[in-house]
Every structure is written in structure tokens, then in C-alpha cells.
FILUM-991618 format. One record per residue (C-alpha): residue in three letters; x, y, z; residue number from 0. Coordinates in steps of 0.1 Angstrom, whole numbers, plus 5000, padded with zeros to 4 digits. Layout:
N
<pt rest="ALA" c1="X" c2="Y" c3="Z" nr="NUM"/>
...
END
This chain:
150
<pt rest="MET" c1="5000" c2="5000" c3="5000" nr="0"/>
<pt rest="ASP" c1="5012" c2="5035" c3="4992" nr="1"/>
<pt rest="PHE" c1="5015" c2="5064" c3="5016" nr="2"/>
<pt rest="TYR" c1="5024" c2="5100" c3="5009" nr="3"/>
<pt rest="LEU" c1="5045" c2="5124" c3="5030" nr="4"/>
<pt rest="VAL" c1="5041" c2="5161" c3="5021" nr="5"/>
<pt rest="ARG" c1="5060" c2="5191" c3="5032" nr="6"/>
<pt rest="HIS" c1="5037" c2="5222" c3="5034" nr="7"/>
<pt rest="GLY" c1="5040" c2="5248" c3="5007" nr="8"/>
<pt rest="GLU" c1="5060" c2="5280" c3="5011" nr="9"/>
<pt rest="ALA" c1="5046" c2="5301" c3="5039" nr="10"/>
<pt rest="LYS" c1="5048" c2="5338" c3="5046" nr="11"/>
<pt rest="ALA" c1="5075" c2="5350" c3="5070" nr="12"/>
<pt rest="GLU" c1="5066" c2="5353" c3="5106" nr="13"/>
<pt rest="GLN" c1="5073" c2="5390" c3="5106" nr="14"/>
<pt rest="GLU" c1="5048" c2="5394" c3="5077" nr="15"/>
<pt rest="ASP" c1="5021" c2="5373" c3="5093" nr="16"/>
<pt rest="PRO" c1="5026" c2="5355" c3="5127" nr="17"/>
<pt rest="LYS" c1="5001" c2="5328" c3="5117" nr="18"/>
<pt rest="ARG" c1="5024" c2="5319" c3="5087" nr="19"/>
<pt rest="PRO" c1="4997" c2="5311" c3="5061" nr="20"/>
<pt rest="LEU" c1="5008" c2="5299" c3="5026" nr="21"/>
<pt rest="SER" c1="5023" c2="5326" c3="5004" nr="22"/>
<pt rest="GLU" c1="5010" c2="5331" c3="4969" nr="23"/>
<pt rest="LEU" c1="5039" c2="5311" c3="4955" nr="24"/>
<pt rest="GLY" c1="5032" c2="5284" c3="4981" nr="25"/>
<pt rest="ARG" c1="4996" c2="5281" c3="4970" nr="26"/>
<pt rest="ARG" c1="5006" c2="5279" c3="4933" nr="27"/>
<pt rest="GLU" c1="5032" c2="5253" c3="4940" nr="28"/>
<pt rest="VAL" c1="5008" c2="5231" c3="4961" nr="29"/>
<pt rest="GLU" c1="4982" c2="5234" c3="4933" nr="30"/>
<pt rest="SER" c1="5008" c2="5223" c3="4908" nr="31"/>
<pt rest="VAL" c1="5018" c2="5192" c3="4927" nr="32"/>
<pt rest="ALA" c1="4981" c2="5185" c3="4934" nr="33"/>
<pt rest="ARG" c1="4974" c2="5184" c3="4897" nr="34"/>
<pt rest="ALA" c1="5005" c2="5162" c3="4892" nr="35"/>
<pt rest="THR" c1="4993" c2="5137" c3="4918" nr="36"/>
<pt rest="VAL" c1="4960" c2="5134" c3="4901" nr="37"/>
<pt rest="ALA" c1="4978" c2="5128" c3="4868" nr="38"/>
<pt rest="ARG" c1="4998" c2="5100" c3="4885" nr="39"/>
<pt rest="GLY" c1="4965" c2="5083" c3="4897" nr="40"/>
<pt rest="VAL" c1="4971" c2="5089" c3="4934" nr="41"/>
<pt rest="ARG" c1="4942" c2="5079" c3="4956" nr="42"/>
<pt rest="VAL" c1="4941" c2="5085" c3="4993" nr="43"/>
<pt rest="SER" c1="4914" c2="5078" c3="5019" nr="44"/>
<pt rest="GLU" c1="4923" c2="5108" c3="5041" nr="45"/>
<pt rest="VAL" c1="4947" c2="5138" c3="5042" nr="46"/>
<pt rest="LEU" c1="4961" c2="5143" c3="5077" nr="47"/>
<pt rest="HIS" c1="4978" c2="5175" c3="5088" nr="48"/>
<pt rest="SER" c1="4994" c2="5192" c3="5118" nr="49"/>
<pt rest="ASP" c1="4979" c2="5221" c3="5137" nr="50"/>
<pt rest="LYS" c1="4998" c2="5247" c3="5118" nr="51"/>
<pt rest="LEU" c1="4978" c2="5269" c3="5094" nr="52"/>
<pt rest="ARG" c1="5003" c2="5263" c3="5065" nr="53"/>
<pt rest="ALA" c1="4999" c2="5225" c3="5068" nr="54"/>
<pt rest="LYS" c1="4961" c2="5228" c3="5070" nr="55"/>
<pt rest="GLN" c1="4960" c2="5250" c3="5039" nr="56"/>
<pt rest="THR" c1="4983" c2="5226" c3="5020" nr="57"/>
<pt rest="ALA" c1="4961" c2="5197" c3="5030" nr="58"/>
<pt rest="GLU" c1="4929" c2="5214" c3="5019" nr="59"/>
<pt rest="ILE" c1="4944" c2="5223" c3="4985" nr="60"/>
<pt rest="LEU" c1="4955" c2="5187" c3="4979" nr="61"/>
<pt rest="ALA" c1="4921" c2="5174" c3="4990" nr="62"/>
<pt rest="GLU" c1="4904" c2="5197" c3="4964" nr="63"/>
<pt rest="SER" c1="4921" c2="5177" c3="4937" nr="64"/>
<pt rest="LEU" c1="4923" c2="5142" c3="4953" nr="65"/>
<pt rest="PHE" c1="4888" c2="5140" c3="4969" nr="66"/>
<pt rest="PRO" c1="4898" c2="5118" c3="4998" nr="67"/>
<pt rest="ARG" c1="4868" c2="5097" c3="5009" nr="68"/>
<pt rest="LEU" c1="4873" c2="5106" c3="5046" nr="69"/>
<pt rest="GLY" c1="4883" c2="5142" c3="5040" nr="70"/>
<pt rest="VAL" c1="4909" c2="5163" c3="5057" nr="71"/>
<pt rest="ARG" c1="4917" c2="5160" c3="5094" nr="72"/>
<pt rest="GLN" c1="4941" c2="5176" c3="5119" nr="73"/>
<pt rest="VAL" c1="4961" c2="5150" c3="5140" nr="74"/>
<pt rest="GLN" c1="4987" c2="5151" c3="5167" nr="75"/>
<pt rest="GLY" c1="5023" c2="5140" c3="5159" nr="76"/>
<pt rest="LEU" c1="5029" c2="5160" c3="5127" nr="77"/>
<pt rest="SER" c1="5043" c2="5192" c3="5142" nr="78"/>
<pt rest="PRO" c1="5079" c2="5203" c3="5134" nr="79"/>
<pt rest="ASN" c1="5095" c2="5188" c3="5165" nr="80"/>
<pt rest="ASP" c1="5073" c2="5158" c3="5172" nr="81"/>
<pt rest="ASP" c1="5087" c2="5123" c3="5175" nr="82"/>
<pt rest="PRO" c1="5084" c2="5107" c3="5141" nr="83"/>
<pt rest="VAL" c1="5076" c2="5073" c3="5158" nr="84"/>
<pt rest="ILE" c1="5041" c2="5086" c3="5164" nr="85"/>
<pt rest="ALA" c1="5034" c2="5092" c3="5127" nr="86"/>
<pt rest="LYS" c1="5051" c2="5059" c3="5118" nr="87"/>
<pt rest="MET" c1="5027" c2="5041" c3="5141" nr="88"/>
<pt rest="GLU" c1="4997" c2="5059" c3="5124" nr="89"/>
<pt rest="LEU" c1="5009" c2="5047" c3="5090" nr="90"/>
<pt rest="GLU" c1="5015" c2="5011" c3="5102" nr="91"/>
<pt rest="LEU" c1="4980" c2="5009" c3="5116" nr="92"/>
<pt rest="ALA" c1="4964" c2="5023" c3="5085" nr="93"/>
<pt rest="ASP" c1="4944" c2="5000" c3="5063" nr="94"/>
<pt rest="GLU" c1="4940" c2="5025" c3="5035" nr="95"/>
<pt rest="PRO" c1="4964" c2="5050" c3="5017" nr="96"/>
<pt rest="LEU" c1="4970" c2="5082" c3="5037" nr="97"/>
<pt rest="MET" c1="4986" c2="5115" c3="5029" nr="98"/>
<pt rest="LEU" c1="5004" c2="5132" c3="5058" nr="99"/>
<pt rest="VAL" c1="5012" c2="5170" c3="5055" nr="100"/>
<pt rest="GLY" c1="5038" c2="5183" c3="5079" nr="101"/>
<pt rest="HIS" c1="5070" c2="5203" c3="5084" nr="102"/>
<pt rest="LEU" c1="5107" c2="5201" c3="5087" nr="103"/>
<pt rest="PRO" c1="5125" c2="5186" c3="5106" nr="104"/>
<pt rest="HIS" c1="5097" c2="5162" c3="5114" nr="105"/>
<pt rest="ILE" c1="5087" c2="5150" c3="5079" nr="106"/>
<pt rest="GLY" c1="5123" c2="5145" c3="5070" nr="107"/>
<pt rest="ARG" c1="5130" c2="5125" c3="5102" nr="108"/>
<pt rest="LEU" c1="5099" c2="5104" c3="5095" nr="109"/>
<pt rest="ALA" c1="5111" c2="5096" c3="5060" nr="110"/>
<pt rest="SER" c1="5145" c2="5086" c3="5074" nr="111"/>
<pt rest="LEU" c1="5129" c2="5065" c3="5101" nr="112"/>
<pt rest="LEU" c1="5108" c2="5046" c3="5075" nr="113"/>
<pt rest="ILE" c1="5136" c2="5039" c3="5051" nr="114"/>
<pt rest="SER" c1="5167" c2="5034" c3="5073" nr="115"/>
<pt rest="GLY" c1="5152" c2="5029" c3="5108" nr="116"/>
<pt rest="ASP" c1="5173" c2="5060" c3="5119" nr="117"/>
<pt rest="PRO" c1="5154" c2="5093" c3="5121" nr="118"/>
<pt rest="GLU" c1="5188" c2="5112" c3="5121" nr="119"/>
<pt rest="ARG" c1="5200" c2="5098" c3="5088" nr="120"/>
<pt rest="VAL" c1="5189" c2="5121" c3="5060" nr="121"/>
<pt rest="VAL" c1="5174" c2="5102" c3="5031" nr="122"/>
<pt rest="VAL" c1="5151" c2="5128" c3="5015" nr="123"/>
<pt rest="ASP" c1="5155" c2="5166" c3="5009" nr="124"/>
<pt rest="PHE" c1="5120" c2="5179" c3="5013" nr="125"/>
<pt rest="ARG" c1="5115" c2="5212" c3="4994" nr="126"/>
<pt rest="PRO" c1="5083" c2="5232" c3="5001" nr="127"/>
<pt rest="ALA" c1="5053" c2="5214" c3="4986" nr="128"/>
<pt rest="ALA" c1="5073" c2="5182" c3="4979" nr="129"/>
<pt rest="ILE" c1="5055" c2="5149" c3="4980" nr="130"/>
<pt rest="VAL" c1="5072" c2="5116" c3="4985" nr="131"/>
<pt rest="CYS" c1="5055" c2="5083" c3="4979" nr="132"/>
<pt rest="PHE" c1="5064" c2="5054" c3="5002" nr="133"/>
<pt rest="SER" c1="5052" c2="5019" c3="4999" nr="134"/>
<pt rest="ARG" c1="5049" c2="4994" c3="5027" nr="135"/>
<pt rest="VAL" c1="5052" c2="4957" c3="5018" nr="136"/>
<pt rest="GLU" c1="5048" c2="4935" c3="5049" nr="137"/>
<pt rest="LYS" c1="5072" c2="4952" c3="5073" nr="138"/>
<pt rest="ALA" c1="5096" c2="4969" c3="5048" nr="139"/>
<pt rest="TRP" c1="5093" c2="5005" c3="5036" nr="140"/>
<pt rest="LYS" c1="5104" c2="5016" c3="5002" nr="141"/>
<pt rest="MET" c1="5105" c2="5051" c3="4986" nr="142"/>
<pt rest="LYS" c1="5088" c2="5049" c3="4952" nr="143"/>
<pt rest="TRP" c1="5089" c2="5084" c3="4939" nr="144"/>
<pt rest="THR" c1="5093" c2="5121" c3="4947" nr="145"/>
<pt rest="LEU" c1="5073" c2="5150" c3="4932" nr="146"/>
<pt rest="THR" c1="5084" c2="5186" c3="4936" nr="147"/>
<pt rest="PRO" c1="5069" c2="5218" c3="4922" nr="148"/>
<pt rest="LEU" c1="5081" c2="5229" c3="4888" nr="149"/>
END
């Protein structure tokens, strides 16, 4: 089964807006990768995101294209400094494809944990709005593809 890790799109600087919503460029880039995921035939049952506005907006834009059956939902364990083991357990318990929208360093640490078992070993360079597809076969995780904004 495939799972998707997504770094939120580019956000406004904290000095410009303390809530750090997506910038216009960030919105365009997320819309671009959303179209590309549809073209790849990506299907997810749900898009999960952290409590940060930029992650929520990214998740909502993706959901507008992907139409997840269970919608979009905020969950614990996807914030920038959360333990990636929490999100890994969420993925391992899932019986349908999920998309997780989060932040650095967490999303990079989660990818490293899935692939190498070591959250400190860098295996993916997550640019803003990047999507990485992981597949779980039995107990092994494999990175299938990466999609970044053009």
C-alpha cells in the first residue's frame, strides 16, 4: 500500500504574518503538485495535517484535487519537533492509503525512520510542497517516487 508524505507549501515570513499562512507562491506550488498527483493516479482515503495553518491550507488544496473519501483531518504527531515514531505508528496501523502533511524537521525525520530505521540519517531533501510516495510491503518500507513543484 502507498502512503504520501508532504511538506507544506512555502509560507509567509513570521514578521509578515505570525500565523504563517501559505504565500501566493506556496499556493501555486501546492496546486501544481496536486494536479500532478491526480495525473499519477494517486488515491488516498484521508489527508492528515498538523495544527499549523500552512499545513492545513496545503492539505485542503491537495484534497480539492484528490477528493479523499474521509476528507481532511488535523492530527497530533505531525508538528515540526514531534517524535516521528508517532506518525510511523499511524501509517503502520492504516488499512487505506493516507497522505500526511507536515513540516521540517519532522517530515524528513519520519522519511528517514521509514527507510533506514534511523530518524537522524537524511534520506530525503523535502523542498516546500514536495510529495514523497512510500510503499509498505509487509514490514519493509520503500521510497517509490518524489514529486516537487516545477
